[in-house]
C-alpha positions as CSV (number, residue, x, y, z in Angstrom):
1,M,-21.2,-17.7,-1.8
2,I,-23.1,-20.1,0.4
3,T,-25.6,-20.1,-2.5
4,R,-24.9,-20.5,-6.2
5,E,-26.3,-17.0,-6.8
6,E,-23.9,-15.5,-4.2
7,K,-20.9,-17.2,-5.8
8,E,-21.9,-16.2,-9.3
9,F,-22.4,-12.6,-8.2
10,F,-19.1,-12.5,-6.5
11,L,-17.1,-13.9,-9.4
12,E,-18.9,-11.6,-11.9
13,H,-18.7,-8.4,-10.0
14,G,-15.7,-8.9,-7.7
15,Y,-17.5,-8.3,-4.4
16,L,-20.4,-9.5,-2.2
17,H,-22.4,-7.8,0.5
18,A,-23.6,-10.5,2.9
19,K,-26.1,-9.4,5.5
20,G,-26.2,-10.6,9.1
21,V,-23.0,-12.5,9.2
22,L,-22.9,-11.6,12.9
23,S,-26.2,-11.0,14.7
24,G,-28.0,-10.9,18.0
25,D,-26.0,-11.6,21.1
26,Y,-23.0,-12.7,19.1
27,L,-22.8,-9.4,17.3
28,S,-23.0,-7.5,20.7
29,F,-20.3,-9.8,22.1
30,I,-17.9,-9.1,19.2
31,Q,-18.6,-5.4,19.3
32,Q,-17.6,-5.4,23.0
33,E,-14.6,-7.6,22.3
34,F,-13.4,-5.2,19.6
35,D,-13.4,-2.3,22.1
36,R,-11.8,-4.4,24.9
37,V,-9.0,-5.7,22.7
38,W,-8.4,-2.4,21.0
39,D,-7.9,-0.7,24.3
40,L,-5.8,-3.6,25.7
41,E,-3.5,-4.3,22.8
42,K,-3.2,-0.7,21.5
43,P,-3.2,0.0,17.8
44,P,-2.1,-1.2,15.3
45,V,-4.1,-4.4,16.3
46,S,-3.2,-7.1,13.8
47,Q,-3.1,-10.9,13.7
48,H,-0.3,-11.5,16.1
49,K,-2.3,-9.6,18.8
50,L,-5.7,-10.8,17.8
51,L,-4.9,-14.5,17.9
52,K,-4.2,-14.3,21.6
53,H,-7.9,-13.8,22.2
54,R,-10.4,-16.7,22.0
55,S,-13.1,-14.4,20.6
56,F,-11.0,-13.5,17.6
57,L,-9.6,-17.0,17.2
58,D,-13.2,-18.4,16.9
59,L,-14.2,-15.7,14.4
60,V,-11.6,-17.0,11.9
61,E,-13.7,-20.2,11.7
62,H,-17.1,-18.6,12.0
63,A,-19.2,-20.6,9.5
64,P,-21.0,-17.8,7.6
65,I,-17.6,-16.3,6.8
66,L,-15.5,-19.4,6.3
67,Q,-18.0,-21.3,4.2
68,R,-18.2,-18.4,1.7
69,I,-14.4,-18.3,1.5
70,Q,-14.1,-22.0,1.1
71,A,-16.6,-21.9,-1.7
72,I,-13.8,-20.2,-3.7
73,F,-10.6,-21.7,-2.2
74,G,-11.8,-25.0,-0.8
75,S,-9.3,-26.8,1.5
76,Q,-6.5,-24.5,0.2
77,T,-7.9,-21.6,2.4
78,Q,-5.5,-19.8,4.6
79,L,-5.8,-16.7,6.8
80,L,-3.2,-14.3,5.3
81,Q,-3.8,-11.2,7.5
82,Y,-6.1,-10.1,10.3
83,D,-6.7,-6.5,11.5
84,L,-9.0,-4.3,13.5
85,L,-9.4,-0.8,12.1
86,R,-11.0,2.0,13.9
87,Q,-11.6,5.7,13.0
88,G,-12.6,8.2,15.7
89,A,-15.1,11.0,15.2
90,H,-14.8,13.8,12.7
91,N,-11.9,12.5,10.7
92,S,-10.4,14.5,7.9
93,G,-8.9,13.5,4.6
94,P,-10.0,12.5,1.1
95,L,-13.4,10.7,0.9
96,R,-11.9,8.2,-1.6
97,A,-8.5,6.6,-2.0
98,W,-9.0,4.1,-4.8
99,H,-6.5,1.2,-4.9
100,R,-6.1,-2.5,-5.5
101,D,-4.6,-4.7,-2.8
102,F,-2.5,-6.1,-5.6
103,T,-2.7,-6.6,-9.3
104,F,-3.4,-10.1,-10.3
105,P,-6.5,-9.7,-12.5
106,G,-8.6,-12.6,-13.7
107,E,-11.9,-14.4,-13.4
108,R,-11.0,-16.0,-10.0
109,P,-9.4,-14.3,-7.0
110,L,-6.1,-15.2,-5.3
111,S,-7.2,-13.5,-2.1
112,I,-10.5,-12.2,-0.6
113,N,-10.6,-9.4,2.0
114,T,-13.6,-9.9,4.3
115,I,-14.7,-6.7,6.1
116,I,-17.1,-7.1,9.0
117,M,-18.8,-3.8,9.8
118,L,-19.6,-3.1,13.4
119,N,-21.3,0.2,12.9
120,Q,-24.0,1.3,10.5
121,M,-22.4,2.5,7.3
122,T,-24.1,5.8,6.3
123,E,-22.7,8.3,3.8
124,E,-21.4,10.3,6.8
125,R,-19.6,7.3,8.3
126,G,-17.8,6.6,5.1
127,P,-19.0,3.3,3.5
128,T,-16.6,1.0,1.6
129,R,-16.9,1.6,-2.1
130,V,-16.1,-0.7,-5.0
131,V,-16.0,-0.5,-8.8
132,P,-17.6,-3.8,-10.0
133,G,-15.7,-5.6,-12.7
134,T,-12.4,-3.9,-12.1
135,H,-10.9,-7.2,-10.9
136,R,-10.4,-8.0,-14.6
137,G,-7.7,-6.3,-16.6
138,E,-4.5,-4.6,-15.5
139,A,-5.7,-1.0,-15.2
140,I,-5.0,0.7,-11.8
141,P,-6.5,4.0,-10.6
142,T,-4.5,7.0,-12.0
143,G,-3.4,10.0,-9.9
144,E,-6.4,11.9,-11.3
145,Q,-8.8,9.2,-10.4
146,R,-7.5,8.1,-7.1
147,N,-9.5,10.6,-4.9
148,Q,-12.4,11.2,-7.2
149,P,-15.9,9.7,-7.5
150,L,-16.0,7.1,-10.3
151,P,-19.0,6.6,-12.7
152,D,-19.6,2.9,-11.8
153,E,-18.8,3.0,-8.1
154,V,-21.0,1.2,-5.6
155,A,-21.2,2.3,-2.0
156,V,-21.9,-0.6,0.4
157,Y,-24.3,0.7,3.1
158,A,-23.8,-2.1,5.5
159,E,-25.6,-2.7,8.8
160,P,-23.7,-3.8,11.9
161,G,-22.8,-7.4,11.5
162,D,-22.8,-7.4,7.7
163,A,-19.7,-8.4,5.8
164,V,-18.3,-7.3,2.5
165,F,-16.2,-9.9,0.6
166,I,-13.8,-8.2,-1.8
167,N,-11.7,-9.7,-4.5
168,G,-8.1,-8.5,-3.8
169,A,-7.8,-7.2,-7.3
170,I,-10.9,-5.0,-7.4
171,W,-10.7,-1.2,-7.2
172,H,-12.0,-0.3,-3.8
173,T,-11.7,2.4,-1.1
174,G,-12.6,2.9,2.5
175,G,-14.3,6.0,3.7
176,I,-13.8,8.8,6.1
177,N,-15.8,9.0,9.3
178,K,-17.5,12.4,9.6
179,T,-19.9,11.4,12.4
180,D,-19.8,12.0,16.2
181,G,-19.3,8.2,16.7
182,V,-16.7,5.7,15.6
183,R,-16.2,3.6,12.5
184,R,-15.1,0.0,13.3
185,G,-14.3,-2.9,11.0
186,I,-12.7,-6.3,11.4
187,Y,-10.6,-7.3,8.4
188,L,-10.0,-11.0,7.7
189,Y,-7.8,-11.5,4.6
190,Y,-8.0,-15.0,3.2
191,G,-6.3,-16.6,0.2
192,Y,-4.6,-19.7,-1.0
193,W,-2.4,-21.5,1.5
194,W,0.7,-21.2,-0.7
195,L,0.6,-17.4,-0.5
196,K,3.0,-16.0,2.1
197,R,1.4,-14.3,5.1
198,Y,2.4,-10.8,6.1
199,N,4.8,-10.7,9.0
200,A,5.4,-14.5,8.7
201,E,8.7,-14.1,10.5
202,I,6.9,-13.2,13.7
203,A,5.8,-16.3,15.7
204,L,2.1,-16.8,16.3
205,P,1.0,-16.5,19.9
206,W,0.8,-19.8,21.9
207,Q,-3.0,-19.2,22.4
208,A,-3.5,-19.9,18.7
209,F,-2.3,-23.5,19.2
210,E,-4.1,-24.4,22.4
211,G,-6.7,-27.0,21.5
212,A,-6.4,-26.2,17.8
213,S,-8.3,-28.3,15.3
214,E,-6.7,-29.5,12.1
215,Q,-8.8,-26.9,10.3
216,R,-7.4,-24.1,12.4
217,L,-3.9,-25.2,11.9
218,R,-4.4,-25.2,8.2
219,L,-6.1,-21.8,8.3
220,L,-3.1,-20.4,10.3
221,G,-0.6,-21.8,7.9
222,I,0.9,-24.3,10.4
223,K,-0.2,-27.4,8.6
224,M,-0.2,-28.0,4.8
225,P,-3.4,-29.4,3.3
226,D,-1.4,-32.2,1.7
227,K,2.2,-33.3,1.2
228,D,3.0,-31.3,-1.8
229,I,1.6,-28.4,-3.9
230,H,1.4,-30.7,-7.0
231,M,-0.4,-33.6,-5.3
232,Y,-4.0,-32.4,-5.3
233,A,-6.5,-30.5,-7.4
234,P,-8.4,-27.4,-6.3
235,N,-11.7,-28.3,-4.8
236,P,-14.0,-25.3,-4.2
237,S,-17.5,-26.2,-3.4
C-alpha cells in the first residue's frame, strides 16, 4: 500500500503479501528479541507485555508497516492489539480453521491484521491462508467448511521478514507447524482510533510513555487525532 498498485490489490483482494518488511541486521535483531521476550514474559505475550520493550515499541512505528496501514486509515490509525505467537515442533490439530476476525463486510476495512513472519513459511510449517474477496458479503465459514481446503484459497509462502496485511473481515486461517523447528509470528492489529482496544481496562506500561512522540501517543490510543469524531474527514494517502 506504499504504492498505488499495492493499495488497489489490497482493497480488491482483502490481503497483501509485502516482502522484506524486516531485513538484514534488523530482522536478526527482532528474531532475537522475539525469543528473549517470549522467554522473559512467558506466554501469552500480548501488548501490555510487549510495550515494555523498546524493540517492540519501535516496531509499532516501523515505516514499511505503518505507512501501509496509514495509506488506508490515515491519521485515524490506532494499534488495537499486539501479540507474539509461537508454535513448537510437531504440532497436531486441523490444518485449517477458517474464520473472520469479525463480520463487517465492505469495500474498505475497519481493521487490518499485520502478521510479520520470522520463519520461512513452507507447507510443512503451516502458511497463513486467505480466500481473496471474502471480505465482501456476510457469509461466514460453515461447520463443514471450517477445517477443509477451499477452492479459491491462497497460501502465503512468506520468507522471514515478510508481512501479510489482512482485512479483518476476510476468511483466513493460520497453519499447523509440522517441522522440527518453530513457527513464529508477530501480530500487529491496527484499525480506526475510535475502535475500542482489547483489554483497554489494563493500564499500558510506563515504558510506552517514556519519550513518546505525538504519533506514538495517537497509535496507542492515549491522544485523540482531533477534538471530536465529527470534526475532521478521513485522510488516507
